[in-house]
C-alpha positions as CSV (number, residue, x, y, z in Angstrom):
1,M,14.8,10.2,-152.8
2,R,14.7,7.2,-155.3
3,A,13.9,7.7,-159.0
4,V,10.6,7.4,-160.3
5,R,10.0,3.5,-161.6
6,L,8.1,3.7,-164.9
7,S,7.4,0.7,-166.9
8,L,6.0,1.5,-170.5
9,L,4.5,-0.7,-172.6
10,V,2.9,0.8,-175.4
11,V,2.2,4.5,-175.3
12,A,0.3,6.7,-177.5
13,A,-0.2,10.6,-177.5
14,G,-2.9,11.5,-179.9
15,L,-0.7,10.8,-182.9
16,M,0.7,8.1,-183.9
17,P,4.7,7.2,-182.7
18,A,7.2,8.6,-185.0
19,V,8.5,4.6,-185.7
20,T,5.1,2.8,-186.5
21,T,5.2,-0.8,-186.0
22,P,2.3,-2.9,-188.0
23,Q,1.2,-4.1,-184.6
24,T,0.8,-0.2,-183.5
25,A,-0.7,0.3,-186.3
26,A,-3.4,-2.2,-186.2
27,L,-4.0,-1.6,-182.2
28,A,-4.5,2.3,-183.6
29,S,-6.8,1.0,-185.8
30,I,-9.1,-1.1,-183.0
31,V,-9.0,1.3,-180.4
32,A,-10.3,4.0,-183.1
33,Q,-13.1,1.5,-183.4
34,F,-14.1,2.1,-179.9
35,Y,-14.3,6.3,-179.8
36,P,-17.6,7.1,-178.1
37,S,-20.5,8.0,-180.4
38,S,-21.2,10.6,-177.4
39,L,-17.7,12.8,-178.3
40,D,-18.9,13.4,-181.6
41,A,-22.4,14.9,-180.4
42,D,-20.5,18.5,-180.6
43,V,-17.7,18.1,-182.7
44,A,-19.3,20.3,-185.4
45,A,-19.1,23.2,-183.0
46,I,-15.7,22.1,-181.5
47,A,-13.9,22.0,-185.1
48,A,-15.8,25.0,-186.6
49,G,-14.5,24.1,-190.0
50,H,-10.8,23.2,-188.6
51,A,-8.6,20.4,-188.0
52,N,-9.9,17.0,-186.7
53,V,-10.8,17.3,-182.8
54,R,-10.5,13.5,-182.5
55,H,-8.1,12.3,-180.2
56,Q,-7.0,9.1,-179.0
57,C,-4.5,7.2,-176.7
58,W,-3.6,4.0,-175.1
59,V,-1.6,1.8,-173.0
60,V,-1.1,-2.2,-173.3
61,L,-2.0,-3.4,-169.5
62,R,-2.1,-7.2,-170.3
63,A,0.0,-9.2,-173.1
64,D,-0.1,-13.0,-173.9
65,A,2.7,-15.2,-173.7
66,G,3.6,-14.0,-177.3
67,G,3.3,-10.4,-176.6
68,S,-0.1,-9.6,-178.2
69,P,-2.2,-7.2,-176.4
70,V,-5.0,-8.7,-174.5
71,I,-6.0,-5.8,-171.9
72,V,-5.9,-2.3,-173.2
73,L,-7.2,0.9,-171.7
74,A,-8.1,3.6,-174.1
75,A,-8.7,7.0,-173.5
76,Y,-10.3,9.5,-176.3
77,T,-11.3,13.2,-176.3
78,N,-13.2,15.5,-178.7
79,S,-10.4,18.5,-177.7
80,Q,-13.2,19.5,-174.9
81,T,-14.9,16.3,-173.1
82,G,-13.3,12.8,-173.0
83,A,-13.9,9.2,-172.1
84,V,-11.6,6.3,-170.6
85,R,-12.5,2.6,-171.7
86,V,-11.0,-0.8,-171.3
87,L,-10.7,-2.8,-174.6
88,A,-10.5,-6.6,-173.8
89,K,-9.5,-9.3,-176.4
90,G,-11.2,-12.7,-176.9
91,A,-12.3,-15.3,-179.3
92,T,-13.8,-13.0,-182.1
93,G,-11.6,-10.0,-181.3
94,F,-11.4,-6.3,-179.0
95,A,-14.8,-5.7,-176.9
96,M,-15.3,-2.7,-174.7
97,A,-15.1,-4.8,-171.2
98,D,-15.7,-1.7,-168.9
99,E,-15.5,2.0,-169.1
100,A,-14.6,5.1,-166.2
101,A,-18.0,6.3,-164.5
102,G,-18.6,9.2,-162.2
103,A,-15.7,11.2,-163.3
104,A,-15.3,14.6,-165.2
105,I,-12.9,13.7,-167.8
106,A,-11.9,16.3,-170.2
107,G,-9.1,17.9,-172.1
108,S,-7.4,19.0,-175.4
109,S,-5.1,15.9,-176.0
110,C,-4.1,13.0,-174.2
111,R,-1.4,10.5,-172.9
112,A,-1.5,7.1,-171.4
113,D,1.7,5.2,-169.7
114,A,2.0,2.0,-168.0
115,V,3.2,1.9,-164.4
116,D,3.5,-0.3,-161.7
117,V,2.2,2.2,-159.0
118,D,2.0,-0.2,-155.9
119,A,4.8,-2.9,-156.9
120,D,2.9,-5.8,-157.1
121,G,4.5,-6.5,-160.8
122,M,1.0,-5.6,-162.8
123,H,0.5,-2.4,-164.5
124,E,-1.8,0.8,-164.0
125,A,-2.4,3.2,-166.2
126,V,-1.8,6.9,-166.0
127,V,-3.9,9.1,-168.4
128,R,-3.2,12.6,-168.8
129,F,-5.3,15.0,-170.7
130,G,-4.1,18.2,-171.8
131,T,-5.4,21.7,-170.6
132,R,-4.3,25.2,-171.0
133,A,-3.1,25.1,-167.7
134,G,-1.0,21.7,-167.9
135,T,-2.9,18.2,-167.7
136,T,-5.2,16.6,-165.8
137,D,-4.3,13.3,-164.6
138,W,-6.2,9.9,-163.6
139,V,-4.7,6.8,-162.4
140,Y,-6.7,3.4,-163.1
141,A,-6.2,-0.4,-162.9
142,W,-7.4,-3.5,-163.9
143,R,-8.6,-5.6,-161.2
144,D,-10.5,-8.9,-161.4
145,G,-12.0,-7.9,-164.6
146,A,-13.0,-4.4,-163.9
147,L,-11.8,-1.2,-164.3
148,A,-10.8,0.4,-160.8
149,D,-10.2,4.2,-160.5
150,L,-7.4,4.7,-158.0
151,S,-7.5,8.7,-158.5
152,P,-8.4,10.4,-155.3
153,L,-11.8,10.9,-154.3
154,T,-14.2,13.9,-153.3
155,A,-15.9,13.7,-149.9
156,E,-18.9,12.5,-151.9
157,G,-16.6,9.9,-153.5
158,V,-16.4,11.1,-156.7
159,P,-13.0,10.6,-158.4
160,I,-11.2,13.6,-158.9
161,A,-8.0,14.4,-161.4
162,V,-5.1,15.8,-160.1
163,L,-2.9,18.6,-161.9
164,N,0.6,18.1,-163.6
165,S,1.3,15.1,-161.6
166,D,4.6,13.0,-161.3
167,L,4.7,9.7,-159.7
168,V,7.8,9.3,-157.0
169,D,8.7,6.8,-154.3
170,L,8.8,9.7,-151.8
171,D,9.7,7.2,-148.5
172,G,11.3,4.6,-150.5
173,D,8.5,2.1,-149.7
174,G,8.2,1.1,-153.3
175,L,5.1,2.4,-153.7
176,L,4.7,5.6,-156.0
177,E,3.3,8.8,-154.3
178,L,1.2,10.9,-156.5
179,R,2.2,14.9,-156.5
180,S,-0.1,17.3,-157.8
181,R,1.2,20.8,-158.9
182,P,-1.5,23.2,-159.7
183,A,-0.3,25.8,-162.6
184,R,0.7,29.4,-161.4
185,P,-2.2,31.4,-162.1
186,D,0.7,34.4,-163.5
187,A,4.0,35.2,-163.0
188,S,3.0,38.0,-160.1
189,T,1.3,35.2,-158.3
190,P,2.8,32.8,-155.9
191,A,3.3,29.3,-157.1
192,P,0.4,26.9,-155.4
193,P,1.4,24.5,-153.3
194,I,2.2,21.1,-154.2
195,T,-0.1,18.4,-152.6
196,V,1.0,14.6,-152.2
197,F,-0.9,11.6,-152.5
198,R,-0.4,8.2,-151.3
199,L,-2.0,4.7,-151.6
200,S,-4.1,3.6,-149.2
201,A,-6.3,0.4,-150.0
202,G,-6.2,0.9,-153.2
203,T,-6.7,4.8,-153.4
204,Y,-4.7,8.0,-153.9
205,V,-5.4,10.0,-150.6
206,P,-4.1,13.0,-149.2
207,S,-1.1,12.5,-147.5
208,P,-0.7,14.1,-143.9
């Protein structure tokens, strides 16, 4: 089995990294400017007077020749519901270029990683939202100026998250399979089966 190929550019998991560079701090501030107002609608009820429930994470998918971010995938959560947006840098600064739609995105925290899942030299984004049972995970790509959701689909064609996933090239073809590992309800029950998804026509589908 080949080792997982993970190429990380910028990773932010809710909180700022332990070592904060000026560029990282500036990018965190930019990402925060695009926090969806819809996620603030029920923050008062969620927080109940406790700590700030706003969380954000991001990953740089494209950079210019000087290494400055130009395409950033940002994820947000109010500790319950969440959102995923693409921020693109133009002549006047960053603007929202696209947003994930048709998916039940939710979690108490988030983490975003840049991974080349299809060995084309371009990074995709894997976004993991924390839950009591582990993580619900989504895979996105920036293609032809639009956000593409590579996550598995329901029979109705709606993207769905995978649980507690990892990405591994199981068959040595250079493409990363997506493994979903549902959490065991309790110690007295058998572990749920692992589901493997493979890339097919730009989407992860169940592997036979």
